[in-house]
VMD Tcl script that draws the C-alpha trace (Angstrom):
set ca {
  {119.84 -23.95 214.33}
  {119.59 -21.32 212.37}
  {118.34 -17.70 213.23}
  {116.17 -15.53 211.17}
  {115.38 -12.00 211.61}
  {112.12 -11.08 210.90}
  {112.76 -7.42 210.87}
  {114.63 -7.92 207.17}
  {111.55 -9.13 205.58}
  {109.10 -6.42 206.64}
  {112.00 -3.79 205.86}
  {112.73 -5.75 202.31}
  {108.75 -5.22 202.00}
  {108.58 -1.54 202.75}
  {111.57 -0.71 200.39}
  {109.85 -2.80 197.98}
  {105.98 -0.61 198.67}
  {107.89 2.46 198.68}
  {110.18 2.08 195.54}
  {107.12 0.65 193.50}
  {104.89 3.75 194.18}
  {108.05 6.30 193.19}
  {108.65 4.29 189.86}
  {104.43 4.52 189.60}
  {104.55 8.44 190.40}
  {107.19 8.91 188.10}
  {105.81 7.07 184.92}
  {102.38 8.97 185.67}
  {104.59 12.43 185.74}
  {106.15 11.17 181.89}
  {102.66 10.60 180.85}
  {101.32 13.85 181.60}
  {104.44 15.92 180.61}
  {103.85 13.69 177.50}
  {100.40 14.63 177.05}
  {100.53 18.35 177.30}
  {103.24 17.78 175.05}
  {101.10 16.35 172.39}
  {98.68 18.76 173.23}
  {100.85 21.75 172.75}
  {101.84 20.46 169.45}
  {98.39 19.81 168.24}
  {97.44 23.78 168.92}
  {100.78 24.71 167.14}
  {99.69 22.72 163.89}
  {95.50 23.43 163.99}
  {96.74 27.86 164.44}
  {99.34 26.89 161.16}
  {96.67 25.41 159.80}
  {94.04 28.51 159.84}
  {96.85 30.53 158.63}
  {97.60 28.64 155.92}
  {93.75 28.84 154.83}
  {93.52 32.89 155.57}
  {96.87 32.69 153.11}
  {95.29 30.79 150.73}
  {92.26 32.87 150.46}
  {94.21 36.18 150.38}
  {96.29 34.65 147.29}
  {92.96 33.36 145.83}
  {91.25 37.17 146.12}
  {94.99 38.86 144.67}
  {94.11 36.59 141.81}
  {90.77 37.64 141.38}
  {91.85 41.38 141.85}
  {94.70 40.89 139.26}
  {92.39 39.72 136.46}
  {89.72 41.88 136.80}
  {89.28 44.76 140.09}
  {85.77 45.02 139.43}
  {85.16 41.42 140.68}
  {83.78 41.13 143.40}
  {85.93 39.89 146.32}
  {83.41 37.03 148.02}
  {85.58 33.90 147.99}
  {85.20 31.10 150.27}
  {86.70 27.72 150.34}
  {86.65 24.29 152.97}
  {83.76 22.72 154.49}
  {81.56 23.50 157.87}
  {84.06 25.38 160.60}
  {87.10 24.74 158.81}
  {88.42 27.04 155.85}
  {88.24 30.34 155.08}
  {86.75 33.51 153.46}
  {87.36 36.80 151.78}
  {84.96 39.88 152.14}
  {85.09 43.01 150.32}
  {85.82 45.77 152.49}
  {86.23 49.13 150.10}
  {85.37 51.32 153.05}
  {89.15 52.98 152.77}
  {89.48 56.58 152.83}
  {92.32 56.19 150.13}
  {90.69 56.69 146.94}
  {91.28 53.99 144.50}
  {92.58 51.34 146.67}
  {90.64 48.01 147.47}
  {90.73 46.40 150.59}
  {89.36 43.50 151.65}
  {89.48 41.23 155.32}
  {90.53 37.61 155.34}
  {89.43 34.95 157.67}
  {90.98 31.66 157.84}
  {89.74 28.80 160.53}
  {90.95 25.57 161.49}
  {88.94 23.82 164.57}
  {88.75 26.98 167.17}
  {91.50 28.86 165.59}
  {90.74 31.68 163.36}
  {93.61 34.01 161.24}
  {92.14 37.51 160.31}
  {94.07 39.83 157.89}
  {92.65 42.99 156.49}
  {94.63 44.22 153.48}
  {94.73 47.04 151.10}
  {95.92 46.93 147.39}
  {96.61 49.53 144.98}
  {95.58 48.34 141.00}
  {98.32 49.56 139.06}
  {97.53 49.50 135.16}
  {100.52 50.91 133.04}
  {100.41 50.04 129.31}
  {98.14 47.01 129.31}
  {99.45 45.11 132.40}
  {98.08 45.24 135.41}
  {99.97 44.72 139.02}
  {99.17 45.03 142.46}
  {100.63 46.98 145.01}
  {99.85 46.23 148.66}
  {99.88 49.76 150.38}
  {98.43 47.64 153.55}
  {97.98 44.67 155.40}
  {97.25 44.17 159.07}
  {97.24 40.84 161.28}
}
mol new
graphics top color blue
foreach p $ca { graphics top sphere $p radius 0.5 }
foreach p [lrange $ca 0 end-1] q [lrange $ca 1 end] { graphics top cylinder $p $q radius 0.2 }
display resetview
C-alpha cells in the first residue's frame, strides 16, 4: 500500500500560483515600460516635426527676402494646426535690418524663432547676412 503526502499537492499548487503572479507582474511592468518608451519616441518625433515646419518657413522667408526685400513676409504652409507661419516684425532698432518671427507647429508642439537679417546688395548681387537668431 502506497502512502501519499497530501501537503505536497498544496505546496505545488501555491508555488504555481506564486510563480504565475510573478510572471504576470513582470509582463505588466515590461508592457508599461514599452508603452512609456513608445510615448517618448512619439513625443520626440512630433517635436522634430514642429522644428522642421519652422525651418521650412524660415528658409522660404529668407528666399522671399533674397528675391525682393520689400516683399511682405506673411508666409504660411500646412493645414489646420500642423504647419508654419512667418510674420513680419520690423520693429528692430537696427536700421536697415529685416526681422521676422517664425512659428512651426505639429500636434501640441510649437517651435518659435525670431530672425534678424541684413540685406546687402553689391553690384546687383543680393546677399543676406543673419544678424540675430533667437529660438
